[in-house]
Residue, then its C-alpha position, 0 to 999 in steps of 0.5 A: x254176683x247179683x242176679x240178672x233182671x228179667x222183664x215180665x211180658x206184661x211190662x211192655x205196656x208203659x201205661x200199665x206201670x203205674x195209674x199216674x202214667x195213664x196220661x203220659x202214655x197212650x193206652x190201647x185203644x179198645x175200640x178204634x172204629x168208635x175213636x175215629x168216629x169221634x174223630x170224624x164227627x169232631x172234624x165235622x164240626x169244626x167244618x160246619x160251625x168252626x173253630x170257637x164252637x168247637x172249643x166251647x163244647x170241648x169246655x162242656x165237655x171237660x166240665x161234664x167229665x169233672x162233674x162225673x169224676x171222670x180223670x182228666x188229663x194234665x194240661x200242662x200248657x194253658x193259652x195265654x190270656x191278657x185280662x186286660x181289654x185292649x181299650x183299657x191298656x195306656x199307650x206305651x209310656x216309651x219310644x219303642x224305636x229307640x229303646x229297642x235300638x238301645x237294647x240291640x245296641x246293649x246285646x252286642x256290647x255285652x256279646x263283644x265283651x265276652x268274646x274279646x276277653x274269652x280271644x285273649x283269655x279262652x279260660x274265663x267263660x262267660x254267659x252270653x245267651x242268658x242276657x240275651x234272652x231276658x234283655x227286653x226284661x231288663x231294659x223295661x226295667x232300667x227304662x220305666x221301673x227301677x228307682x235308684x238312690x238311697x230310698x230307691x228299689x232293691x234289685x237282684x240281678x240274674x247273675x249270668x246276666x252281668x255282661x248285659x248289666x256292664x254293658x248298659x253300664x258302658x253305654x250310660x258312661x257309668x263303666x269306661x272302654x278300659x273296664x269292658x277289656x277287664x272282663x272277670x279280671x277285676x284285680x287292682x280295681x280296673x275290671x269287672x267282676x264274673x257276677x253280681x259282687x258289691x264286695x268287689x264291685x261296691x259302687x256298681x252292685x247292691x246285693x250278691x247273687x252269684x251263688x245258685x239260689x242266693x238272690x231269689x231267697x235273699x229278695x224274698x226274705x227282704x220283701x218280707x223284711x220291708x214290710x216288717x220295718x213298714x208296719x212297726x213304723x221303724x222305716x218307710x219303705x212304702x212305694x219301694x219294691x224288690x225285684x229278682x231275675x232268677x233262672x231256672x237252675x237259681x230258682x230250683x236251688x231255692 
């Protein structure tokens, strides 16, 4: 029988486990009075000179700490900063109100398709939230970026977002209501495959992406191979783009 593990009393302070955990767990305050004075001084600075001045001093302190080789806490979340000045940004090329209306309709149709299919056959499943969270990315791509045709772009869709692509195709008249009524029941050629599958739907999907990680890695190699063909004058690929939509698990599987 294995002996029961016992805990050393000193391990109660998690910051003592490894040095890398220093910033994951706050170490004990060696001088609470001094800490309070620093915090009060910082509050007084904000009150007297504003937040911008406080941010400036924090940046100066971080820079000085780096020079003095003081370990810095990891900054996991950084503020978004648009590097393009507002005056340099062109007007949106489309109609925002109309595109928002289209996006809302597509979201609703995707939801209705999955819910209707599962009411009839609860084992079918479906991924409602995936497309709902990525709908704007898809819609901007469809409306302004993706180019079709034999010399068009290569688009690797995130497979769990397939309901949204079907819903948009229905709105465009490329799919019928009968197709949507057979979601995830593609036998007989009437329905829609669960994920992006050109073998089952050769006239609809470009690439299979339904296996986790398949889309992102294939998109990378497709882009590299297109450049290879262009540089060796084997195929003109200038202007063609490779688009890849990947979820967190798809990326992790790569």
